[in-house]
C-alpha positions in Angstrom: 0.0 0.0 0.0 1.3 3.4 -0.9 1.9 5.7 2.0 0.3 9.1 1.6 1.2 12.0 3.9 -1.7 13.8 5.6 -1.6 17.6 5.4 -3.5 20.1 7.5 -5.6 21.2 4.6 -7.1 17.7 4.4 -8.5 17.9 8.0 -11.8 19.1 9.3 -12.5 20.2 12.8 -16.0 19.8 14.3 -17.3 21.4 17.5 -20.6 19.8 18.8 -21.1 18.3 15.4 -20.7 21.5 13.4 -17.7 22.2 11.2 -15.6 24.9 12.8 -14.8 26.9 9.6 -12.6 29.5 11.4 -10.0 26.9 12.4 -6.5 27.2 10.9 -4.5 24.9 13.2 -5.0 22.5 16.1 -2.5 21.0 18.5 -3.2 18.6 21.3 -1.5 16.3 23.8 -2.7 13.3 25.6 -1.6 12.7 29.1 -1.8 9.0 29.9 -1.6 9.8 33.7 1.3 7.4 34.4 2.5 7.8 38.0 5.5 6.4 39.8 4.9 4.1 42.8 7.7 4.1 45.4 8.5 1.5 48.0 9.0 2.3 51.7 12.1 4.5 52.2 12.9 4.2 48.4 14.1 7.2 46.4 13.6 5.3 43.1 10.2 4.2 41.7 9.6 0.5 41.7 6.8 0.5 39.0 4.7 2.7 36.9 0.9 2.8 37.4 -1.9 3.9 35.1 -3.7 7.0 36.2 -6.3 9.4 34.9 -6.0 9.9 31.1 -6.8 13.4 29.8 -6.4 15.3 26.6 -5.7 19.0 26.3 -5.1 21.2 23.2 -5.3 24.5 21.4 -7.3 25.4 18.3 -6.3 28.6 16.5 -8.1 30.4 13.7 -9.4 33.7 12.4 -12.1 35.9 13.7 -15.1 36.3 11.3 -17.5 39.1 11.4 -20.9 38.3 13.0 -19.9 34.7 13.5 -20.8 34.6 17.2 -17.5 32.9 18.0 -17.7 29.9 20.4 -21.1 31.0 21.7 -22.6 30.2 18.2 -21.3 26.6 18.6 -22.8 26.4 22.1 -19.3 25.8 23.3 -19.3 28.5 26.0 -22.2 29.9 27.9 -23.6 33.4 27.8 -22.1 35.7 30.5 -25.4 35.8 32.4 -25.5 32.0 32.4 -21.9 31.4 33.6 -22.9 28.5 35.8 -24.2 26.6 32.8 -20.9 26.2 31.0 -21.4 23.2 28.7 -19.3 20.2 27.9 -18.6 20.1 24.2 -17.4 17.5 21.7 -14.4 18.0 19.4 -13.7 15.9 16.4 -10.8 16.1 14.0 -11.3 14.1 10.8 -9.5 13.4 7.5 -11.5 15.2 4.9 -10.9 12.7 2.1 -11.2 9.4 4.0 -13.5 10.3 6.8 -11.0 8.8 9.3 -11.4 10.3 12.8 -8.0 11.4 14.0 -9.2 12.5 17.4 -12.6 12.5 19.1 -13.1 14.1 22.5 -16.8 13.6 23.5 -16.5 15.5 26.8 -14.3 18.7 26.8 -14.5 22.1 28.3 -13.1 25.4 27.0 -10.5 26.6 29.4 -9.2 29.9 27.9 -9.9 32.1 24.9 -7.5 34.5 23.3 -7.9 37.1 20.6 -5.0 38.9 18.9 -5.9 42.2 17.1 -3.1 43.7 15.1 -3.6 46.7 12.9 -3.7 46.0 9.2 -3.7 42.2 9.7 -6.2 39.4 10.2 -7.6 39.1 13.7 -6.6 35.8 15.1 -8.6 33.8 17.7 -7.6 30.8 19.7 -8.8 28.7 22.6 -7.6 25.9 24.7 -9.6 22.9 25.8 -9.3 20.0 28.2 -11.1 16.8 27.8 -11.7 13.6 29.8 -10.8 11.0 27.1 -9.4 11.3 23.6 -10.4 8.6 21.3 -8.2 7.9 18.3 -8.7 5.9 15.1 -8.3 2.4 16.5 -10.4 3.2 19.5 -13.3 4.0 17.2 -12.8 1.1 14.8 
């Protein structure tokens, strides 16, 4: 089988099932939660134990006029409903094959950042943290 390199332009990003058109890049890391277990009076770990697995990442893009930002995707609550901040789903998929590269069914938006420079495009990014990140073989 011929190996084909995947490029960023061939990926789609979905938030709550809707294509996030403003996205230009995404990065994420999966923490497998591995912790060391020490013996009594031992300064060296004796084994590695599985712990809580989480995924965190950053999605960057551009600001579109009248887009509603993340509130339009029901990813963050209105300011008056701050206690109702929702969990969201994030899916990154290969545009041509439909292969899901990452699926996070339960994530929360942690921070948002907007960068406004004169005479340039306004950039917008946000970080997220999720409970579990499912990858292609998890979903097969």
